[in-house]
N, C-alpha and C positions, 0 to 999 in steps of 0.2 A: 643659865641657868648659875649660879651663885656657886661660887667653886664652892663653899666650904658643905653646901650637899654632896661633893664630891669627896672631901680631905677630912672633916670631922666624924665622932665615932657615931654620931648621932643620925649625921648624913644615909644610912642604907632603911634607916627605921622609921626617915621618914618616904624617902622615896618610895618606900614597901605600903606605906598607907595609901597614895594615892593612884588613881588607875593609871592603867596603863598607857604611856604616852611618848614620844619621841623621844630623846634629851639631847641638850646640844648645849654647846658654848659659844655657838657662832651665832652671834646675828642675822646676819645675812640667812642662816640656816632659818631663824626660826619666823626671820620677814619672813621667806619666800614658804613658810609652812602655815602661816598664816593667812599669807594670800590666795592661798591656795584651797584651808579652809574656807573664806570667805566667798573665793568663787563657786565652793561647793562641790570639791572636789579632795580626794582622797592622796595624800600622797607619803612618803619614805625620806623628803626629804632632809631632815635630821635624821642623822646617824644616832642610829645606838650604839652604849655606853662613852 
């Protein structure tokens, strides 16, 4: 995730407007999450917050 979404005043509004999903700044976590979705699995590999 672009760090500006977390650090700028408009970030909370943007995140609140999206459906619930894991939030991460780790590329590895994001790739693992996407691979699990592609494989049809549910995962919480991305850390919340």
